[in-house]
TIBA-606404 format. One line per field, with one value per residue: residue in one letter; chain; x negated, y negated, z of N, C-alpha, C, CB in turn. Coordinates in steps of 0.001 Angstrom, whole numbers. Last residue first. Glycine has a CB too. Example, Ala and Ser with C-alpha at 12.3 -4.5 7.8 and 13.67 -1.06 7.14 Angstrom:
<nodes>
rest = [s:a]
kette = [A:A]
nxx = [-12850:-13190]
nyy = [2250:5690]
nzz = [7080:7800]
caxx = [-13670:-12300]
cayy = [1060:4500]
cazz = [7140:7800]
cxx = [-12900:-13200]
cyy = [-30:3300]
czz = [7870:7800]
cbxx = [-14084:-11308]
cbyy = [598:4473]
cbzz = [5725:9046]
</nodes>
This chain:
<nodes>
rest = [i:s:e:k:r:r:g:r:i:n:i:t:l:g:p:k:n:k:v:q:a:v:g:t:f:e:d:e:s:l:q:g:t:f:m:m:r:f:q:d:l:d:g:v:v:s:i:s:n:k:d:f:r:i:i:d:v:e:g:r:i:t:k:n:k:v:d:y:e:g:s:y:y:y:g:a:d:g:g:l:i:k:k:n:c:l:v:l:v:g:s:g:f:l:n:l:a:s:s:f:e:v:t:w:l:g:d:v:m]
kette = [A:A:A:A:A:A:A:A:A:A:A:A:A:A:A:A:A:A:A:A:A:A:A:A:A:A:A:A:A:A:A:A:A:A:A:A:A:A:A:A:A:A:A:A:A:A:A:A:A:A:A:A:A:A:A:A:A:A:A:A:A:A:A:A:A:A:A:A:A:A:A:A:A:A:A:A:A:A:A:A:A:A:A:A:A:A:A:A:A:A:A:A:A:A:A:A:A:A:A:A:A:A:A:A:A:A:A:A:A]
nxx = [-74708:-74439:-72451:-71996:-72239:-70088:-68849:-67010:-65132:-63144:-60585:-58775:-56482:-56362:-56837:-55626:-56634:-57559:-58833:-61710:-64174:-68092:-69665:-72202:-73133:-75690:-78033:-80024:-78328:-76456:-74180:-71029:-68137:-65639:-62266:-58963:-55340:-52624:-49190:-47305:-48192:-48053:-51284:-53354:-54063:-50842:-48417:-46317:-43904:-44609:-47265:-49018:-50400:-53712:-55995:-59050:-62063:-65213:-67816:-71441:-74567:-77809:-80083:-80484:-77286:-74997:-71598:-68486:-64750:-62041:-59253:-57480:-54296:-52787:-51760:-54365:-56711:-59386:-61090:-63929:-66148:-68510:-71456:-72062:-69835:-68789:-65728:-64506:-61729:-60291:-58837:-57720:-55674:-54947:-55497:-54742:-57735:-58769:-61050:-61886:-63939:-65026:-67091:-68510:-70410:-72133:-75015:-76864:-78900]
nyy = [-106109:-106723:-108027:-110855:-113969:-117036:-120110:-122591:-125636:-127631:-128895:-131416:-132759:-134802:-133838:-131697:-130823:-127808:-128499:-128222:-127559:-127281:-125430:-123465:-120251:-117840:-116419:-118179:-120792:-122854:-125409:-125489:-126138:-125163:-125438:-123388:-123340:-121368:-120435:-121214:-123758:-125659:-126489:-125829:-123484:-121760:-120165:-117131:-115912:-114989:-113113:-113868:-116343:-116924:-118785:-118527:-120584:-121444:-122577:-122559:-122809:-123853:-122384:-123062:-121417:-119186:-119226:-116890:-116804:-114773:-114530:-113892:-113737:-114621:-113825:-113515:-113082:-112471:-111419:-111580:-113071:-112590:-112450:-109633:-110229:-111188:-110823:-112074:-113277:-116310:-118474:-121838:-124927:-128542:-130778:-131744:-131219:-128252:-125298:-122135:-119481:-116192:-113383:-111537:-109234:-109774:-111648:-113289:-112511]
nzz = [218167:222087:224218:225070:224668:224868:224273:224405:223076:222862:220294:218748:216816:215341:212733:210961:208783:211431:214159:215520:217995:219158:221358:222683:223290:224171:224297:223723:221853:219067:218964:216398:214845:213068:212078:211986:211222:212400:213165:214985:217597:220111:220908:220940:223242:222284:224162:223167:222262:220081:219365:217383:215590:214461:212723:211209:210809:209751:210767:212202:214716:214957:214773:211595:210924:210583:209509:209484:208797:210590:212551:215621:217162:220529:223075:224711:221555:219258:216122:214146:211708:209399:209548:210399:213046:216164:218077:220560:223177:225611:227298:228171:228283:227645:227086:224371:223668:225523:226107:226099:225810:224645:224784:222037:220446:217975:216400:216017:214716]
caxx = [-74292:-75125:-72924:-71911:-72634:-71231:-68943:-68367:-65755:-64367:-61100:-59615:-56396:-56536:-57565:-54797:-55972:-58019:-57650:-60766:-63490:-66321:-69575:-71255:-72776:-73963:-76719:-80154:-78737:-76840:-75078:-71719:-69734:-65920:-63422:-59618:-57056:-53380:-50725:-47845:-48298:-47192:-49665:-53554:-54617:-52109:-48750:-47392:-43772:-43699:-46702:-48434:-49499:-52365:-55099:-57379:-61010:-63672:-67095:-70347:-73115:-76526:-79487:-81037:-78682:-75843:-72690:-69341:-66362:-62910:-60239:-58806:-55428:-53318:-50857:-53600:-56447:-58135:-60901:-62710:-65122:-67187:-70748:-72242:-70548:-69379:-66588:-64872:-62596:-60423:-59959:-57646:-57149:-54964:-55886:-54524:-57762:-58150:-60304:-61183:-63737:-64915:-66167:-68440:-68975:-72301:-73879:-75533:-79272]
cayy = [-104777:-107455:-106874:-109739:-112488:-115449:-118161:-121613:-123829:-127412:-128288:-130827:-131351:-135197:-134759:-132218:-131546:-128234:-127643:-128570:-127084:-128606:-126504:-124042:-120992:-118499:-115148:-117103:-120313:-121643:-125100:-125234:-125719:-125075:-125491:-124276:-123127:-123105:-120322:-120160:-123316:-124449:-126908:-126816:-124428:-121984:-121268:-117761:-116558:-115428:-113260:-112065:-115852:-116535:-118046:-118554:-119422:-121364:-121615:-123300:-122166:-124089:-122651:-123779:-122255:-119918:-119309:-118098:-116240:-115970:-114254:-114557:-113293:-115056:-114016:-112475:-113872:-112770:-111362:-111086:-113859:-112268:-113459:-110322:-109454:-111637:-109598:-112818:-112457:-114432:-117487:-120456:-123878:-127113:-130649:-131851:-132570:-128829:-126637:-123283:-120154:-117348:-113999:-112283:-109107:-108847:-110485:-113547:-113423]
cazz = [217510:220877:223877:226359:224164:226175:224065:225078:222914:223024:221464:218869:217716:216791:213402:212008:208194:209362:213584:215236:216667:219016:219862:223017:222288:224462:224477:223501:222172:220245:218736:217706:214783:213818:211471:212721:210802:212081:212657:214577:216600:219824:221293:220566:223398:221665:223021:223555:223926:220042:220521:217195:216613:213800:214647:210922:211709:210003:210346:211725:214230:214928:215962:212577:210226:211327:209212:209772:208926:210004:211328:214925:216895:219166:222220:224628:223127:220101:217668:214217:212807:209768:209314:209110:212551:215345:217472:219009:222309:224642:226720:227460:228882:228112:228287:225508:224010:224361:226777:225722:226433:224738:225245:222733:221335:218642:215725:216710:215532]
cxx = [-76140:-74499:-73764:-72272:-72548:-71232:-70523:-67754:-66834:-64154:-62466:-59692:-57686:-56409:-57370:-55880:-55098:-56722:-57477:-59892:-62560:-65484:-67689:-70936:-71888:-74393:-75682:-79169:-78987:-77655:-75380:-73590:-70002:-67662:-64425:-61795:-58078:-54870:-51295:-49057:-48197:-46702:-49242:-51942:-54598:-52651:-50281:-47591:-45478:-43635:-45854:-47213:-48649:-51459:-54112:-56660:-59724:-63333:-66242:-69383:-71616:-75347:-78176:-80945:-79448:-77566:-73724:-71170:-67087:-63760:-60532:-59244:-56071:-54479:-51065:-52349:-54637:-57753:-59606:-62283:-63808:-66877:-69228:-71503:-70825:-70123:-67155:-65886:-63042:-61743:-59361:-59014:-56869:-56230:-55382:-54375:-56477:-57940:-60030:-60708:-62766:-64070:-65918:-67066:-69544:-70594:-73705:-74574:-77746]
cyy = [-104253:-106336:-107174:-108368:-111174:-114498:-117967:-120717:-123413:-125920:-127809:-129654:-130943:-133952:-134785:-133120:-131937:-128958:-128767:-128204:-128013:-127905:-127002:-125412:-121936:-119355:-116316:-115925:-118926:-121629:-123619:-125034:-126216:-125702:-125821:-124061:-124400:-122070:-121020:-120245:-122014:-124232:-125134:-127109:-125684:-123678:-121325:-119071:-117141:-115938:-114543:-112310:-114676:-115520:-118186:-118352:-119412:-120602:-122114:-122092:-122938:-123314:-123391:-123614:-122755:-120658:-119682:-118095:-117809:-115416:-115419:-113763:-113927:-113571:-114192:-112878:-113172:-113128:-111770:-110861:-112634:-112516:-113639:-111197:-109722:-110363:-110875:-111262:-112535:-114004:-116727:-119855:-122454:-126192:-129054:-131461:-132773:-130258:-127451:-124004:-121762:-118181:-115550:-112558:-110239:-109431:-109447:-112439:-113007]
czz = [217212:219925:222544:225471:225429:225522:224532:224948:223440:223110:221715:219645:217807:217099:214716:212994:209610:209525:212183:214301:216488:217697:220084:221829:222945:223325:224970:223580:222452:220797:219758:218000:215942:213939:213033:211741:211821:211406:212516:214012:216398:218001:220233:220208:222985:222624:223422:223179:224084:221191:220440:218494:216496:215326:214366:212431:211417:210296:210692:210933:213727:213973:216099:213972:211327:210594:210259:209497:209449:209430:211188:213814:215870:218765:220649:223646:223646:221690:218412:216248:212703:211340:209081:208437:210744:214933:216111:219270:221444:224378:225485:227160:228075:227851:228536:226928:224476:224507:225586:226220:226100:225819:225264:223335:222359:219550:217560:217101:216409]
cbxx = [-73025:-77050:-71784:-70060:-74384:-70551:-68694:-69043:-66119:-65047:-60416:-60234:-55511:-55582:-57388:-53991:-55338:-58069:-55996:-60953:-62836:-66843:-69971:-71556:-72218:-73332:-77021:-80964:-78653:-76996:-75806:-70990:-70761:-65418:-63372:-59229:-57293:-53879:-51073:-47130:-49117:-45717:-48835:-54680:-55283:-51799:-47816:-48329:-43281:-42911:-47711:-50100:-48714:-52826:-55158:-56829:-60904:-62882:-67219:-70926:-72694:-76579:-80348:-80723:-78320:-76026:-72636:-69030:-67177:-63534:-59787:-60075:-55360:-54274:-50318:-53228:-56395:-57530:-61886:-62824:-64513:-66951:-71280:-72358:-69910:-70027:-65348:-65824:-62395:-59738:-60466:-56872:-57149:-53820:-55283:-54133:-58145:-56896:-61274:-60550:-64861:-64626:-66186:-68994:-68515:-74036:-74979:-74790:-79643]
cbyy = [-105083:-107654:-105858:-109619:-112623:-114624:-117375:-121680:-123321:-128174:-127346:-131501:-130091:-136233:-135901:-130890:-130899:-126565:-127457:-129333:-125662:-131031:-125190:-124347:-120248:-119481:-113526:-117007:-120812:-120526:-126300:-123889:-126303:-123945:-126750:-123589:-123586:-124630:-119924:-119627:-123698:-124712:-129200:-126826:-124152:-122100:-122961:-117130:-114942:-114791:-113248:-110333:-116776:-115316:-118805:-117088:-119621:-121516:-120445:-124612:-121384:-125336:-123263:-124779:-123669:-118825:-119999:-118343:-115509:-116950:-113597:-114685:-112122:-116904:-114960:-112043:-116277:-111775:-112194:-109502:-115872:-110805:-113823:-109615:-108199:-112795:-107730:-115054:-111739:-114321:-116329:-120576:-123456:-126453:-131846:-132041:-133490:-128190:-127581:-123237:-120058:-117532:-113565:-113090:-107273:-108757:-109101:-114378:-115082]
cbzz = [215736:220885:223757:227267:223569:227903:221911:226588:221551:224160:221655:219067:217101:217546:212956:212835:206878:207583:214875:215201:216637:218280:217739:224498:221177:226269:225974:224039:222464:220044:218775:218092:213593:213986:210089:214878:208614:214228:211782:213879:216250:220884:220307:219586:223295:219614:223128:223233:225472:219654:221570:217752:216884:212008:216391:209734:213243:209318:210607:210695:215441:214685:216618:212395:209201:212518:208290:211373:207004:210856:209993:215914:216712:219362:222700:226049:222799:219914:218231:213123:212153:209376:208488:208353:213010:215734:216820:218758:222031:222823:227900:226089:231052:227474:229235:225327:222938:224067:227941:225216:226776:223690:226242:222215:222190:219393:213780:215889:214800]
</nodes>
């Protein structure tokens, strides 16, 4: 239902913005942006997507939308429609670090 290539846009509580790509396949998430790569897992129930993603910096000059962190784990939840989702993510163990996410499926698997 959600497996495919997705583009994502982020906006954080720090008023920072970003974008990247995700591949969702068999409950696994892989992706990245200009400075970070993403690896995690997701589950879908009743048009709700939930999961956790590790965000790891590979470009030491990049800053994430939640600040100057080398690595962090995000928990997210969102609502799915046909080829789009919107949701909220939070840095694990840091309640004030949240981002809004909007994803659009570009290709199906």
